[in-house]
DSSP file (Angstrom, degrees, kcal/mol; ACC not computed):
  #  RESIDUE AA STRUCTURE BP1 BP2  ACC     N-H-->O    O-->H-N    N-H-->O    O-->H-N    TCO  KAPPA ALPHA  PHI   PSI    X-CA   Y-CA   Z-CA
    1    1 A M     >        0   0    0      0, 0.0     4,-2.2     0, 0.0     5,-0.2   0.000 360.0 360.0 360.0 -40.4    0.0    0.0    0.0
    2    2 A N  H  >  +     0   0    0      1,-0.2     4,-2.7     2,-0.2     5,-0.2   0.891 360.0  52.7 -63.5 -39.6    2.9    2.4    0.9
    3    3 A K  H  > S+     0   0    0      2,-0.2     4,-2.6     1,-0.2    -1,-0.2   0.882 108.3  51.2 -63.6 -37.9    4.5    1.8   -2.6
    4    4 A I  H  > S+     0   0    0      2,-0.2     4,-2.8     1,-0.2     5,-0.2   0.932 111.0  47.9 -64.4 -44.8    1.2    2.6   -4.3
    5    5 A F  H  X S+     0   0    0     -4,-2.2     4,-3.0     1,-0.2     5,-0.2   0.930 112.5  48.5 -60.6 -46.3    0.9    5.9   -2.3
    6    6 A V  H  X S+     0   0    0     -4,-2.7     4,-2.7     2,-0.2    -1,-0.2   0.911 112.8  48.8 -61.4 -42.4    4.5    6.8   -3.1
    7    7 A S  H  X S+     0   0    0     -4,-2.6     4,-2.3     2,-0.2    -2,-0.2   0.940 114.0  44.5 -63.4 -47.5    4.0    6.0   -6.8
    8    8 A I  H  X S+     0   0    0     -4,-2.8     4,-2.8     2,-0.2    -2,-0.2   0.916 114.1  50.3 -64.6 -42.4    0.8    8.1   -6.9
    9    9 A F  H  X S+     0   0    0     -4,-3.0     4,-2.8    -5,-0.2     5,-0.2   0.926 110.4  50.2 -60.8 -44.9    2.4   10.9   -5.0
   10   10 A G  H  X S+     0   0    0     -4,-2.7     4,-2.5    -5,-0.2    -1,-0.2   0.908 112.0  47.1 -60.7 -42.7    5.4   10.9   -7.3
   11   11 A V  H  X S+     0   0    0     -4,-2.3     4,-2.4     2,-0.2     5,-0.2   0.930 112.6  48.9 -65.8 -45.2    3.2   11.0  -10.4
   12   12 A L  H  X S+     0   0    0     -4,-2.8     4,-2.8     1,-0.2     5,-0.3   0.912 113.1  47.1 -61.9 -42.1    1.1   13.8   -9.0
   13   13 A I  H  X S+     0   0    0     -4,-2.8     4,-2.4     1,-0.2    -1,-0.2   0.925 111.5  51.8 -64.1 -43.2    4.1   15.9   -8.0
   14   14 A T  H  < S+     0   0    0     -4,-2.5    -2,-0.2    -5,-0.2    -1,-0.2   0.880 117.9  37.7 -61.5 -38.2    5.6   15.3  -11.4
   15   15 A L  H  < S+     0   0    0     -4,-2.4    -1,-0.2    -5,-0.1    -2,-0.2   0.827 122.1  41.4 -83.0 -32.3    2.5   16.4  -13.2
   16   16 A A  H >< S+     0   0    0     -4,-2.8     3,-0.8    -5,-0.2     4,-0.3   0.857 107.9  54.9 -87.1 -36.4    1.5   19.3  -10.9
   17   17 A L  G >X S+     0   0    0     -4,-2.4     3,-1.4    -5,-0.3     4,-1.1   0.703  82.2  80.5 -79.5 -20.0    4.8   21.0  -10.0
   18   18 A P  G 34 S+     0   0    0      0, 0.0     3,-0.3     0, 0.0    -1,-0.2   0.814  84.6  67.7 -56.1 -24.9    6.1   21.8  -13.5
   19   19 A V  G <4 S+     0   0    0     -3,-0.8    -2,-0.2     1,-0.2    -3,-0.1   0.886 104.3  41.7 -61.2 -37.7    3.8   24.8  -13.4
   20   20 A G  T <4 S+     0   0    0     -3,-1.4     3,-0.3    -4,-0.3    -1,-0.2   0.640 113.3  63.6 -84.0 -14.7    5.9   26.4  -10.7
   21   21 A Y  S  < S+     0   0    0     -4,-1.1    10,-0.4    -3,-0.3   126,-0.1  -0.648  93.5  24.0-108.2 163.1    9.2   25.4  -12.2
   22   22 A A  S    S+     0   0    0    124,-0.3     9,-3.4    -2,-0.2     2,-0.4   0.801  74.2 163.3  58.6  34.3   11.0   26.3  -15.3
   23   23 A Q  B     -A   30   0A   0     -3,-0.3     2,-0.6     7,-0.3     7,-0.3  -0.686  45.5-118.0 -83.8 136.6    9.2   29.5  -15.9
   24   24 A N     >  -     0   0    0      5,-3.6     4,-3.7    -2,-0.4     5,-0.4  -0.631  22.4-145.7 -70.0 117.9   10.8   31.9  -18.3
   25   25 A K  T  4 S+     0   0    0     -2,-0.6    -1,-0.2     1,-0.2    -2,-0.0   0.800  94.0  47.8 -62.9 -29.5   11.6   34.9  -16.0
   26   26 A L  T  4 S+     0   0    0      1,-0.1    -1,-0.2     3,-0.1    -2,-0.0   0.918 127.1  22.9 -77.6 -43.4   10.9   37.4  -18.8
   27   27 A S  T  4 S-     0   0    0      2,-0.2    -2,-0.2     0, 0.0    -1,-0.1   0.651  92.4-131.9 -99.7 -16.2    7.7   36.0  -20.1
   28   28 A G     <  +     0   0    0     -4,-3.7     2,-0.3     1,-0.3    -3,-0.1   0.585  60.1 139.5  75.6   8.7    6.4   34.1  -17.0
   29   29 A Q        -     0   0    0     -5,-0.4    -5,-3.6     1,-0.1    -1,-0.3  -0.624  60.3-105.5 -89.9 146.3    5.7   31.1  -19.3
   30   30 A F  B     -A   23   0A   0     -7,-0.3     2,-1.1    -2,-0.3    -7,-0.3  -0.483  23.0-145.1 -67.9 132.3    6.4   27.5  -18.3
   31   31 A D     >  +     0   0    0     -9,-3.4     4,-2.0   -10,-0.4     5,-0.2  -0.749  24.1 173.8-101.3  85.0    9.5   26.1  -20.0
   32   32 A K  H  > S+     0   0    0     -2,-1.1     4,-2.8     1,-0.2     5,-0.2   0.883  75.4  56.1 -60.0 -41.2    8.3   22.5  -20.4
   33   33 A E  H  > S+     0   0    0      1,-0.2     4,-2.4     2,-0.2    -1,-0.2   0.909 107.3  48.6 -60.3 -43.7   11.4   21.6  -22.5
   34   34 A S  H  > S+     0   0    0      2,-0.2     4,-2.2     1,-0.2    -1,-0.2   0.914 112.0  49.5 -62.6 -43.7   13.8   22.7  -19.8
   35   35 A F  H  X S+     0   0    0     -4,-2.0     4,-2.7     1,-0.2     5,-0.2   0.938 111.8  47.9 -61.0 -47.6   11.9   20.8  -17.2
   36   36 A L  H  X S+     0   0    0     -4,-2.8     4,-2.8     1,-0.2     5,-0.2   0.891 110.7  51.5 -62.8 -40.6   11.8   17.6  -19.3
   37   37 A V  H  X S+     0   0    0     -4,-2.4     4,-2.5    -5,-0.2    -1,-0.2   0.932 113.0  44.6 -62.4 -45.8   15.6   17.8  -20.1
   38   38 A K  H  X S+     0   0    0     -4,-2.2     4,-2.1     2,-0.2    -2,-0.2   0.895 114.8  47.9 -68.2 -39.9   16.5   18.2  -16.4
   39   39 A R  H  X S+     0   0    0     -4,-2.7     4,-2.5    -5,-0.2    -2,-0.2   0.928 113.0  48.9 -65.2 -43.5   14.1   15.4  -15.2
   40   40 A S  H  X S+     0   0    0     -4,-2.8     4,-3.0    -5,-0.2     5,-0.2   0.918 110.5  50.4 -61.5 -44.2   15.5   13.1  -18.0
   41   41 A A  H  X S+     0   0    0     -4,-2.5     4,-2.4    -5,-0.2    -1,-0.2   0.901 110.9  49.6 -61.4 -40.7   19.1   13.9  -17.0
   42   42 A F  H  X S+     0   0    0     -4,-2.1     4,-2.8     2,-0.2     5,-0.2   0.938 113.3  45.6 -63.0 -47.1   18.3   13.2  -13.4
   43   43 A I  H  X S+     0   0    0     -4,-2.5     4,-2.6     2,-0.2     5,-0.3   0.922 113.0  50.0 -63.8 -45.4   16.6    9.9  -14.2
   44   44 A V  H  X>S+     0   0    0     -4,-3.0     5,-1.9     1,-0.2     4,-1.3   0.931 115.1  43.9 -59.2 -46.7   19.4    8.8  -16.6
   45   45 A A  H  <5S+     0   0    0     -4,-2.4    -2,-0.2    -5,-0.2    -1,-0.2   0.928 115.8  45.9 -66.6 -45.6   22.1    9.6  -14.0
   46   46 A E  H  <5S+     0   0    0     -4,-2.8    -2,-0.2     1,-0.2    -1,-0.2   0.871 119.0  40.6 -68.9 -36.7   20.4    8.0  -11.1
   47   47 A L  H  <5S-     0   0    0     -4,-2.6    -1,-0.2    -5,-0.2    -2,-0.2   0.663 103.7-130.0 -83.9 -15.4   19.4    4.8  -12.9
   48   48 A G  T  <5 -     0   0    0     -4,-1.3    -3,-0.2    -5,-0.3    -4,-0.1   0.926  36.5-170.4  66.7  44.4   22.8    4.6  -14.7
   49   49 A L      < -     0   0    0     -5,-1.9    -1,-0.2    -6,-0.2    73,-0.0  -0.407  18.3-127.7 -70.8 142.0   21.1    4.2  -18.1
   50   50 A T     >  -     0   0    0     -2,-0.1     4,-2.9     1,-0.1     5,-0.2  -0.413  31.7-103.6 -75.9 163.3   23.3    3.3  -21.0
   51   51 A P  H  > S+     0   0    0      0, 0.0     4,-2.4     0, 0.0     5,-0.1   0.880 124.6  50.9 -57.2 -36.7   22.9    5.5  -24.1
   52   52 A Q  H  > S+     0   0    0      2,-0.2     4,-1.5     1,-0.2     5,-0.2   0.919 111.3  46.7 -67.5 -43.1   20.9    2.8  -25.8
   53   53 A E  H  > S+     0   0    0      1,-0.2     4,-3.6     2,-0.2     5,-0.3   0.922 112.9  50.1 -63.3 -43.4   18.5    2.5  -22.8
   54   54 A E  H  X S+     0   0    0     -4,-2.9     4,-1.7     1,-0.2    -2,-0.2   0.923 107.4  54.0 -60.1 -45.1   18.2    6.3  -22.6
   55   55 A E  H  < S+     0   0    0     -4,-2.4    -1,-0.2    -5,-0.2    -2,-0.2   0.829 120.3  32.1 -60.3 -33.7   17.4    6.4  -26.3
   56   56 A L  H  X S+     0   0    0     -4,-1.5     4,-0.9    -3,-0.2    -2,-0.2   0.842 122.0  45.3 -91.2 -38.8   14.5    3.9  -25.9
   57   57 A F  H  X S+     0   0    0     -4,-3.6     4,-2.7    -5,-0.2     5,-0.2   0.932 104.4  56.3 -76.8 -47.9   13.3    4.7  -22.3
   58   58 A I  H  X S+     0   0    0     -4,-1.7     4,-2.7    -5,-0.3     5,-0.2   0.890 107.1  48.7 -59.6 -44.7   13.1    8.5  -22.2
   59   59 A P  H  > S+     0   0    0      0, 0.0     4,-2.2     0, 0.0    -1,-0.2   0.907 113.2  48.8 -62.2 -38.0   10.7    8.8  -25.2
   60   60 A L  H  X S+     0   0    0     -4,-0.9     4,-2.5     2,-0.2    -2,-0.2   0.922 111.7  49.5 -63.7 -43.1    8.5    6.2  -23.7
   61   61 A L  H  X S+     0   0    0     -4,-2.7     4,-2.6     1,-0.2    -1,-0.2   0.919 111.6  47.8 -62.0 -45.0    8.5    7.9  -20.4
   62   62 A E  H  X S+     0   0    0     -4,-2.7     4,-2.2     2,-0.2    -1,-0.2   0.871 110.8  52.3 -65.4 -36.3    7.7   11.3  -21.9
   63   63 A E  H  X S+     0   0    0     -4,-2.2     4,-2.2    -5,-0.2    -2,-0.2   0.923 110.5  48.1 -63.8 -44.4    4.9    9.6  -23.9
   64   64 A L  H  X S+     0   0    0     -4,-2.5     4,-2.4     1,-0.2    -2,-0.2   0.939 111.5  49.4 -60.8 -48.0    3.5    8.1  -20.7
   65   65 A Q  H  X S+     0   0    0     -4,-2.6     4,-2.5     1,-0.2    -1,-0.2   0.887 110.3  51.2 -61.4 -39.0    3.7   11.5  -18.9
   66   66 A Q  H  X S+     0   0    0     -4,-2.2     4,-2.6     2,-0.2    -1,-0.2   0.915 110.1  48.8 -64.6 -42.7    1.9   13.2  -21.8
   67   67 A K  H  X S+     0   0    0     -4,-2.2     4,-2.3     2,-0.2    -2,-0.2   0.887 111.9  49.3 -65.3 -38.2   -0.9   10.7  -21.8
   68   68 A K  H  X S+     0   0    0     -4,-2.4     4,-1.6     2,-0.2    -2,-0.2   0.909 110.3  51.1 -65.5 -41.3   -1.3   11.0  -18.0
   69   69 A Y  H  < S+     0   0    0     -4,-2.5     4,-0.4     1,-0.2     3,-0.3   0.941 111.8  46.7 -59.7 -47.7   -1.4   14.8  -18.3
   70   70 A E  H >< S+     0   0    0     -4,-2.6     3,-1.1     1,-0.2     4,-0.4   0.885 108.8  55.4 -62.6 -39.2   -4.1   14.6  -21.0
   71   71 A A  H 3< S+     0   0    0     -4,-2.3     4,-0.3     1,-0.2     3,-0.3   0.826 110.0  47.0 -63.1 -30.9   -6.1   12.1  -18.9
   72   72 A G  T 3X S+     0   0    0     -4,-1.6     4,-2.5    -3,-0.3    -1,-0.2   0.437  83.3  95.6 -92.5   0.5   -6.1   14.6  -16.0
   73   73 A Q  H <> S+     0   0    0     -3,-1.1     4,-2.5    -4,-0.4    -1,-0.2   0.916  85.6  46.6 -60.1 -45.7   -7.1   17.7  -17.9
   74   74 A K  H  > S+     0   0    0     -4,-0.4     4,-2.9    -3,-0.3     5,-0.2   0.898 112.1  51.5 -65.7 -39.3  -10.8   17.4  -17.2
   75   75 A C  H  > S+     0   0    0     -4,-0.3     4,-2.6     2,-0.2    -1,-0.2   0.940 112.1  46.4 -61.0 -47.1  -10.2   16.8  -13.5
   76   76 A R  H  X S+     0   0    0     -4,-2.5     4,-2.3     2,-0.2    -2,-0.2   0.897 112.9  50.4 -62.5 -39.8   -7.9   19.8  -13.3
   77   77 A K  H  X S+     0   0    0     -4,-2.5     4,-2.5    -5,-0.2    -2,-0.2   0.946 113.0  44.7 -64.0 -48.7  -10.5   21.9  -15.2
   78   78 A L  H  X S+     0   0    0     -4,-2.9     4,-2.6     1,-0.2    -2,-0.2   0.891 112.6  52.2 -63.7 -39.4  -13.3   20.9  -12.9
   79   79 A S  H  X S+     0   0    0     -4,-2.6     4,-1.5    -5,-0.2    -1,-0.2   0.904 111.1  47.3 -63.3 -40.8  -11.2   21.4   -9.8
   80   80 A K  H  X S+     0   0    0     -4,-2.3     4,-1.4    -5,-0.2    -2,-0.2   0.922 112.3  49.9 -65.7 -43.6  -10.3   24.9  -11.0
   81   81 A E  H  X S+     0   0    0     -4,-2.5     4,-1.3     1,-0.2     3,-0.2   0.900 108.6  51.7 -62.2 -41.7  -13.9   25.7  -11.7
   82   82 A I  H  < S+     0   0    0     -4,-2.6    -1,-0.2     1,-0.2    -2,-0.2   0.846 108.6  51.6 -67.2 -32.3  -15.2   24.5   -8.4
   83   83 A K  H  < S+     0   0    0     -4,-1.5    -1,-0.2     1,-0.2    -2,-0.2   0.798 110.8  48.9 -71.6 -28.0  -12.6   26.7   -6.6
   84   84 A Q  H  < S+     0   0    0     -4,-1.4    -2,-0.2    -3,-0.2    -1,-0.2   0.667  90.7  96.6 -86.9 -17.4  -13.8   29.7   -8.6
   85   85 A K     <  -     0   0    0     -4,-1.3    -3,-0.0     1,-0.1     0, 0.0  -0.482  67.8-145.0 -73.0 141.9  -17.5   29.2   -7.9
   86   86 A K  S    S+     0   0    0      1,-0.2    -1,-0.1    -2,-0.2    -4,-0.0   0.926  92.9  13.0 -71.1 -44.4  -18.9   31.2   -5.0
   87   87 A N  S    S-     0   0    0     -3,-0.0    -1,-0.2     2,-0.0    -5,-0.0  -0.637  77.0-168.0-135.0  76.6  -21.3   28.4   -3.9
   88   88 A P        -     0   0    0      0, 0.0     2,-0.1     0, 0.0    -6,-0.0  -0.370  18.1-137.3 -63.7 144.4  -20.6   25.1   -5.5
   89   89 A N     >  -     0   0    0      1,-0.1     4,-2.0    -2,-0.0     3,-0.3  -0.434  26.6 -95.8 -97.2 176.2  -23.4   22.6   -5.0
   90   90 A N  H  > S+     0   0    0      1,-0.2     4,-3.0     2,-0.2     5,-0.2   0.872 123.7  55.4 -59.0 -39.0  -23.2   18.9   -4.1
   91   91 A L  H  > S+     0   0    0      2,-0.2     4,-2.7     1,-0.2    -1,-0.2   0.889 105.5  52.7 -63.2 -39.2  -23.4   17.8   -7.8
   92   92 A D  H  > S+     0   0    0     -3,-0.3     4,-2.1     2,-0.2    -1,-0.2   0.943 112.9  44.4 -59.5 -48.1  -20.4   20.0   -8.6
   93   93 A Y  H  X S+     0   0    0     -4,-2.0     4,-2.7     1,-0.2    -2,-0.2   0.932 114.6  48.1 -63.0 -46.3  -18.4   18.4   -5.9
   94   94 A L  H  X S+     0   0    0     -4,-3.0     4,-2.9     1,-0.2     5,-0.2   0.900 111.0  50.4 -64.8 -40.7  -19.5   14.8   -6.8
   95   95 A N  H  X S+     0   0    0     -4,-2.7     4,-2.4    -5,-0.2    -1,-0.2   0.914 112.8  47.2 -62.2 -42.0  -18.8   15.3  -10.5
   96   96 A T  H  X S+     0   0    0     -4,-2.1     4,-2.5    -5,-0.2    -2,-0.2   0.929 113.2  47.7 -65.7 -45.2  -15.3   16.6   -9.7
   97   97 A I  H  X S+     0   0    0     -4,-2.7     4,-2.4     2,-0.2     5,-0.2   0.937 112.9  48.7 -60.8 -47.1  -14.6   13.8   -7.3
   98   98 A D  H  X S+     0   0    0     -4,-2.9     4,-2.2     1,-0.2    -2,-0.2   0.920 112.6  48.0 -60.0 -44.7  -15.9   11.2   -9.8
   99   99 A E  H  X S+     0   0    0     -4,-2.4     4,-1.8     1,-0.2    -1,-0.2   0.919 112.6  48.0 -63.0 -43.8  -13.8   12.6  -12.6
  100  100 A C  H  X S+     0   0    0     -4,-2.5     4,-1.7     1,-0.2    -1,-0.2   0.856 110.8  51.0 -68.9 -34.2  -10.7   12.8  -10.5
  101  101 A L  H  X S+     0   0    0     -4,-2.4     4,-1.8    -5,-0.2    -1,-0.2   0.901 108.4  52.4 -66.9 -39.5  -11.2    9.2   -9.3
  102  102 A D  H  X S+     0   0    0     -4,-2.2     4,-2.7     1,-0.2    -2,-0.2   0.864 105.5  55.7 -62.2 -35.2  -11.6    8.1  -12.9
  103  103 A V  H  X S+     0   0    0     -4,-1.8     4,-3.0     2,-0.2     5,-0.2   0.921 104.5  52.8 -62.8 -43.6   -8.3    9.8  -13.7
  104  104 A G  H  X S+     0   0    0     -4,-1.7     4,-1.9     1,-0.2    -1,-0.2   0.896 111.0  46.8 -58.5 -40.7   -6.6    7.8  -11.0
  105  105 A I  H  X S+     0   0    0     -4,-1.8     4,-2.3     2,-0.2    -2,-0.2   0.926 112.7  48.9 -66.4 -45.6   -7.9    4.6  -12.6
  106  106 A K  H  X S+     0   0    0     -4,-2.7     4,-2.5     1,-0.2    -2,-0.2   0.900 110.8  50.9 -62.3 -41.0   -6.9    5.7  -16.1
  107  107 A E  H  X S+     0   0    0     -4,-3.0     4,-2.7     2,-0.2    -1,-0.2   0.892 109.0  51.0 -64.5 -39.1   -3.4    6.6  -14.9
  108  108 A A  H  X S+     0   0    0     -4,-1.9     4,-2.3    -5,-0.2    -1,-0.2   0.906 110.4  49.5 -64.4 -40.2   -3.0    3.2  -13.2
  109  109 A E  H  X S+     0   0    0     -4,-2.3     4,-2.4     2,-0.2    -2,-0.2   0.913 111.7  48.6 -63.4 -42.3   -4.0    1.5  -16.5
  110  110 A L  H  X S+     0   0    0     -4,-2.5     4,-2.8     2,-0.2     5,-0.2   0.915 109.5  52.3 -64.1 -42.4   -1.5    3.7  -18.4
  111  111 A E  H  X S+     0   0    0     -4,-2.7     4,-2.4     1,-0.2    -2,-0.2   0.926 110.6  47.9 -59.4 -44.4    1.2    2.8  -15.9
  112  112 A K  H  X S+     0   0    0     -4,-2.3     4,-1.4     2,-0.2    -1,-0.2   0.929 112.4  49.2 -62.0 -45.4    0.5   -0.9  -16.3
  113  113 A E  H  X S+     0   0    0     -4,-2.4     4,-1.0     1,-0.2    -2,-0.2   0.920 115.2  43.5 -59.5 -45.4    0.5   -0.6  -20.1
  114  114 A Y  H  X S+     0   0    0     -4,-2.8     4,-3.2     1,-0.2    -1,-0.2   0.792 104.7  62.1 -77.5 -27.1    3.8    1.3  -20.1
  115  115 A Y  H  X S+     0   0    0     -4,-2.4     4,-2.2    -5,-0.2    -1,-0.2   0.868 100.9  55.3 -63.9 -32.7    5.5   -0.9  -17.6
  116  116 A E  H  < S+     0   0    0     -4,-1.4     4,-0.5     2,-0.2    -1,-0.2   0.895 111.9  43.0 -63.1 -38.6    5.1   -3.7  -20.1
  117  117 A K  H >< S+     0   0    0     -4,-1.0     3,-1.0     1,-0.2     4,-0.4   0.892 111.6  53.9 -72.1 -40.6    6.9   -1.5  -22.6
  118  118 A F  H >X S+     0   0    0     -4,-3.2     4,-3.0     1,-0.2     3,-1.7   0.853  98.8  63.8 -62.0 -35.0    9.5   -0.5  -20.1
  119  119 A K  T 3< S+     0   0    0     -4,-2.2    -1,-0.2     1,-0.3    -2,-0.2   0.773  98.5  55.5 -62.0 -24.9   10.3   -4.1  -19.3
  120  120 A K  T <4 S+     0   0    0     -3,-1.0    -1,-0.3    -4,-0.5    -2,-0.2   0.628 117.8  34.2 -80.1 -13.1   11.5   -4.5  -22.9
  121  121 A V  T <4 S+     0   0    0     -3,-1.7     2,-0.3    -4,-0.4    -2,-0.2   0.778 115.1  46.7-109.7 -40.8   14.0   -1.7  -22.4
  122  122 A L  S  < S-     0   0    0     -4,-3.0    -1,-0.1     1,-0.1     2,-0.0  -0.736  80.3-109.2-111.0 154.4   15.2   -1.8  -18.8
  123  123 A S     >  -     0   0    0     -2,-0.3     4,-2.5     1,-0.1     5,-0.2  -0.329  38.6-107.4 -68.6 161.9   16.5   -4.6  -16.5
  124  124 A A  H  > S+     0   0    0      1,-0.2     4,-2.4     2,-0.2     5,-0.2   0.886 120.6  53.6 -59.3 -39.3   14.2   -5.6  -13.7
  125  125 A A  H  > S+     0   0    0      2,-0.2     4,-2.1     1,-0.2    -1,-0.2   0.916 111.4  43.9 -64.4 -43.5   16.5   -3.9  -11.2
  126  126 A K  H  > S+     0   0    0      2,-0.2     4,-1.6     1,-0.2    -1,-0.2   0.881 113.3  51.5 -69.2 -37.3   16.4   -0.5  -13.1
  127  127 A L  H  X S+     0   0    0     -4,-2.5     4,-0.7     2,-0.2    -2,-0.2   0.905 110.8  48.5 -65.2 -40.7   12.7   -0.7  -13.6
  128  128 A Y  H  X S+     0   0    0     -4,-2.4     4,-0.6     1,-0.2     3,-0.4   0.908 113.4  47.3 -63.4 -42.6   12.2   -1.4   -9.9
  129  129 A K  H  X S+     0   0    0     -4,-2.1     4,-2.2     1,-0.2     3,-0.2   0.738  93.5  80.5 -72.8 -23.2   14.5    1.6   -9.0
  130  130 A Y  H  X S+     0   0    0     -4,-1.6     4,-2.8     1,-0.2     5,-0.2   0.898  89.5  50.8 -53.3 -48.2   12.8    3.9  -11.5
  131  131 A K  H  X S+     0   0    0     -4,-0.7     4,-2.4    -3,-0.4    -1,-0.2   0.892 110.3  50.1 -60.9 -39.7    9.8    4.7   -9.2
  132  132 A D  H  X S+     0   0    0     -4,-0.6     4,-2.6    -3,-0.2    -1,-0.2   0.903 111.3  49.0 -63.7 -39.8   12.1    5.6   -6.4
  133  133 A V  H  X S+     0   0    0     -4,-2.2     4,-2.6     2,-0.2    -2,-0.2   0.908 110.1  50.6 -66.9 -42.2   14.2    7.8   -8.7
  134  134 A E  H  X S+     0   0    0     -4,-2.8     4,-2.1     1,-0.2    -2,-0.2   0.917 113.3  46.2 -61.2 -43.0   11.0    9.6   -9.9
  135  135 A Y  H  X S+     0   0    0     -4,-2.4     4,-2.7    -5,-0.2    -2,-0.2   0.900 110.7  53.0 -65.4 -41.1    9.9   10.2   -6.3
  136  136 A M  H  X S+     0   0    0     -4,-2.6     4,-2.6     2,-0.2     5,-0.2   0.908 108.6  50.1 -62.0 -42.2   13.4   11.4   -5.4
  137  137 A F  H  X S+     0   0    0     -4,-2.6     4,-2.7     2,-0.2    -1,-0.2   0.939 111.7  48.1 -60.8 -46.5   13.3   13.9   -8.2
  138  138 A A  H  X S+     0   0    0     -4,-2.1     4,-2.3     2,-0.2    -2,-0.2   0.908 112.1  49.3 -61.3 -42.3    9.9   15.1   -7.1
  139  139 A R  H  X S+     0   0    0     -4,-2.7     4,-2.6     2,-0.2    -1,-0.2   0.919 113.6  45.4 -64.4 -44.4   11.1   15.4   -3.4
  140  140 A E  H  X S+     0   0    0     -4,-2.6     4,-2.1     2,-0.2     7,-0.2   0.883 110.4  55.7 -64.7 -38.3   14.2   17.3   -4.5
  141  141 A F  H  <>S+     0   0    0     -4,-2.7     5,-2.8    -5,-0.2     6,-0.6   0.925 112.0  41.5 -59.7 -47.3   12.1   19.5   -6.7
  142  142 A V  H ><5S+     0   0    0     -4,-2.3     3,-1.8     3,-0.2    -2,-0.2   0.918 112.9  54.2 -66.5 -44.7    9.8   20.5   -3.8
  143  143 A K  H 3<5S+     0   0    0     -4,-2.6    -1,-0.2     1,-0.3    -2,-0.2   0.830 108.7  49.5 -59.6 -33.7   12.8   20.9   -1.5
  144  144 A N  T ><5S-     0   0    0     -4,-2.1     3,-1.0     3,-0.3    -1,-0.3   0.059 120.6-106.4 -96.4  24.3   14.4   23.3   -3.9
  145  145 A S  T < 5S-     0   0    0     -3,-1.8    -3,-0.2     1,-0.3    -2,-0.1   0.889  85.5 -37.4  54.7  45.3   11.3   25.4   -4.3
  146  146 A G  T 3 <S+     0   0    0     -5,-2.8  -124,-0.3     1,-0.3    -1,-0.3   0.493 112.0 117.0  89.5   2.4   10.6   24.1   -7.8
  147  147 A R    <   -     0   0    0     -3,-1.0    -3,-0.3    -6,-0.6    -1,-0.3  -0.905  62.7-129.8-102.8 129.0   14.1   23.9   -9.0
  148  148 A P        -     0   0    0      0, 0.0   -10,-0.1     0, 0.0   -11,-0.1  -0.281  46.5 -71.1 -68.4 163.2   15.3   20.4   -9.9
  149  149 A P        -     0   0    0      0, 0.0  -107,-0.1     0, 0.0    -8,-0.1  -0.268  40.8-138.9 -54.3 137.5   18.6   19.2   -8.4
  150  150 A E  S    S+     0   0    0      1,-0.2     0, 0.0    -3,-0.1     0, 0.0   0.876  91.0  39.2 -70.0 -37.1   21.5   21.0  -10.0
  151  151 A R  S >  S-     0   0    0      3,-0.1     3,-2.1  -109,-0.0    -1,-0.2  -0.937  89.6-128.3-118.6 112.1   23.7   18.0  -10.3
  152  152 A P  T 3  S+     0   0    0      0, 0.0     3,-0.1     0, 0.0  -110,-0.1  -0.263  94.3  24.0 -55.1 139.1   22.0   14.7  -11.2
  153  153 A G  T 3  S+     0   0    0      1,-0.3     2,-0.5  -111,-0.1  -111,-0.0   0.254  89.3 125.6  90.6 -13.3   22.8   11.9   -8.8
  154  154 A R    <   -     0   0    0     -3,-2.1     2,-0.4     2,-0.0    -1,-0.3  -0.688  44.4-159.6 -84.0 125.2   23.7   14.3   -5.9
  155  155 A R              0   0    0     -2,-0.5   -19,-0.0     1,-0.1    -1,-0.0  -0.847 360.0 360.0-105.6 140.9   21.7   13.5   -2.8
  156  156 A R              0   0    0     -2,-0.4    -1,-0.1     0, 0.0    -2,-0.0   0.416 360.0 360.0-106.3 360.0   21.3   16.1   -0.1
């Protein structure tokens, strides 16, 4: 149960926090590319991926994250709307809860689907360690106020 919580927390942090990080200081816009590059570098360094593994794994990982992001769009939209309403009713709350629970199910299905793909690319040991590394990145990200670790592999 704890591993499930850690996995879900890591995914939520990974999807939610990029908004606060990698903003272009001049325009205030999120720099998704910068965030992805830094996250990928951290994962590659921590897992010790070979160039061949990196070439195959990182695009799959980014594809998974994009699908999870898309799956959660309606939940995020409804959550934002409910916060902006002066007097949301029970139906508003229930619809939002139902949608967000469905997102959790869809994300779990996507994770299962992509783990099957990941197994073809990474060793079992690296695949097992991946979730811990993703969580570690998220934890460092939060600890550094939205800045990813400056040196991949460095633990504080």
